[in-house]
N, C-alpha and C positions, 0 to 999 in steps of 0.2 A: 670708082674702083671697087670691084668686090673684095670683101673681107674674108679672112679665114671661115668665119662662121657662116657667111653667105654661100661660099662655095661648098662647105660641107653639107649645109641644110639643102641646098639645092640638088645636090646628089641624092641626099636620102629621100627626099620628096619625089624625086624621079623614080626611084626604085619603088616607093610606096605606091605610086600611082599605077604601077603594072601589076600589083599584087591582088589578085582576083579572089583570093580565098575569103569565103564568108566568115566574118568575124564570130558570128554566133557559135559556129562549130568549133572555132579555135578556143573560144572562151569555155564551151562545155567541156572540151579536153582538158583545159587548164584546171578547171575545177575538179577534176577527177585525179589530179596528180597528188602524191604523198604531201603531207604537211612540210611547210618550209622550216628551215632551221632557226628563224627568228632573228633578223639582222638588227632591228631596233633593240629588242631585248638584250642581245649580246652586248651593245654598246652601253646600255644602261647598267649590265651587271659589272662592267669593269671596274677594277679597283684603282681609281685615278683616271688618268687620261687614257681613252681607248684609242687604238690606232687601227685605221683602215688601211691595210697594205695592198698596193696596187701592182698589177702584172700589166706592164706597159712595154711594148718593143720600141716603139718611136713615137714622134708627136710631129705635127705640121711646123712647129716653130723651131724645135731642137733638132729635128732629123733622127737619125738612129741613136738609141739609148742602149738597148741590149736585145738586138734583132734575133740572136740564136737562143735567148733563155729558154728554159725547160719549164713550162708552166707548173707541172706537178712538183718538180723539185723545188720550185720557187715557192709554191703554196706551202709545202712541208717546212721549209726554212722560215717562212714567215709565221707559221703556227708555233714552231719551236722558239721564235723570238718573243712570243707573248702577243701578236696580234690579236684584236678581237674579231675582225671580219676581213674579207677579201674584196677587192675591186678589180674586175677583169675587163680590159678593153676588148670589145667584140667588132669595132670598126675596122673593116679590111683595109680599104683604100688609103685612109689618112694616118691610121695609127698601127697598121700591120697586125691587128687583132684578129680573133676568130671566135665562132662558137666553140669550136674544138678547144681552144686555149681555156675557155670557162669550163667546159665540162671535165677536162683533164685536171685543172686546178681544184675543183670542187670534190672530184672523186678521190683525190690525193690527201685530204684533210677533213676536219670536222667542222671547219668555220664556215658560217653563212656568207653568201657571195652576191655582190652587186653586180648587175650586168651594166657596164659603163659604155654608153653609146649614146646617139643622137636619136631619141625616141621621138617619132613624128606621127604615129598612127596607132589605132587601136589594135591592129594586127601585131605591131611592133611590141606592145605591151603583153599581149598573149604568148608571143614567141619567146619572151624573156622568162615567163614561168614554164613553158614547154621545154625550154632548153636546160632548166635546172637551177635557174636564178632564184635567190631568195628575196631579192629587192631589185626594183627597176629605178633608173634615174630619169627625172623629168626636169628639163632644163626651162626655166621661165622665160629666158630671153630667145629660146627657139620656139616658143608655142604662144598662140594666142590665148587670152584668159579663158575662153570657153573651152578650147582645146585642152587646156592644163586641167581644168575642173573636171571635164569628161574622162580623161585618162587616168586620172588620180582615182575617180570613183571606180572605174573598170579594174585597175590595178588591185584596189583593195578588196573588191568583189571576188577575184579569182585567187586571193590569197597571198599577194605580194606585199611586202613592205614598200614604201615609196620614199626615196630621197629626192626633195624638191631643191634644185640648185637655184640660188639667186645671187644677185650682185649689189642691190641697193634697196631702199625703202618701198618703192612703188612694187617691185618684183616680190617683196615679202608680203605685201598687202595681198597680192594675188595668190600666192602660196597658202596663205592662212584662209583665204576665201575657199580654196580648194579642199581644205580640211587637213592640211599638212601638219604632221607631228614630228617629222625628221627633216630638218632644213640645213642645207649646206650652204655656205658662203664661199663663193669661188673668188679667190684673191686674184686669179688670172681674168683679164678682160678678154671675153671671147671675140671681141671685134680686132684688138690690136695684139693680142696673146701677150701683152706685158702684164707683170705681176706688181699688184699694189699691196704691199705688206700691211697698210694702215687700214685697208677695207674691212677686213675680218674684225679688227679691233673696234671699229666704229660701229659695225652692225651687231656686235654681240649685245650691246645695251639696249637694243630695241626689238629683239626677238623675245616674245612673251615666254614667261615661266611655263613649264609643262611641254615645251617643245625641245626636243633633243637637237642640240647644236653641233654641226660639224664644220671645221674649217677645211677648205680645200685648196690645193696648189700652193707652190711656193713655200712650203714647210722645209727649210734648209737643215735644220738640226735641233738639238735640245733646247737652244735658246729661244727659237721660234715657238717651239711646241709649249715651253713654260709660259711665255707671254700670252699665248692663246688660251691655255688652261686657266690661267690667272683672269683672263677677261670672261671666262664663263662657258668656254666650249667643253662640250663633253667627249669630243673626238677630233682627230686630225685625219685626213686622208692624203697619204703620201705615196707618190710614184716614183719620180724620176730620182730623188734622193736615194731610194732603196733598191731600185733596179740597177743603180750604177754603183752601190756601195761594195767595198771588198768584202764585207762581212754584213748582210743585211739583218740577220738576226740580232747582232750586236748593235745595229743602228736603231732597231725597233725598241730593244731594251733601253737605249740612251733616251728615244723620245718618251717612253712611258715614265721613266725615272727622273724627267727634267723637273726642276723646281724653280720657281721664279727667283730672279736676282733681287736681293733687298739692299 
């Protein structure tokens, strides 16, 4: 039986296979773009736990979250609440996102923006830069080792920061081999879409010093944020909790001010 990840990747690879645009030309265009806002640097500059606030309309596992959200308004609210960066879903079919969402959100604030999508090709990487993203997501579970290494090198070459998403130790090894300096541990299993809250806590201890650590998915509130910060994470990436919150700015402040229970 096909999993969520299988179906999503199959669709993205189908689309990629029809993309006849020469990568060299796209990469040249990308290199001529204005300097990015510095996604990793923004996380490192945070006083305490940084929050990457996500603009996400729906998900395959939960369905509609906030389908009618205004990406520009949400971006301004996130910035007001003290978020360090934005993450914007651009997958149309499975998450209801779009390139327009990313561009509207980025134009409305001064925060660096991650293009959150299933990147499967060199042209996808170039497109992230060309649409205005400051950082691109590479998912270790979705890419072969050589693909990850190649795409990471291309992203760096055209001026993007790269968030490499992992789930376990073997994927961490691949990320480090690619030269990753920004690593996200996804607590959501992309095969079952179930959340394992112990995953990030376990992985924190094996990510080397010098790597910026991000905990992704399943961050429900200040208690989770405090535990992840205590474990050694520099940032949390939070979507569902914020897009469904009555007061997203206050929710961000709660995450940033969380302190471990002693």
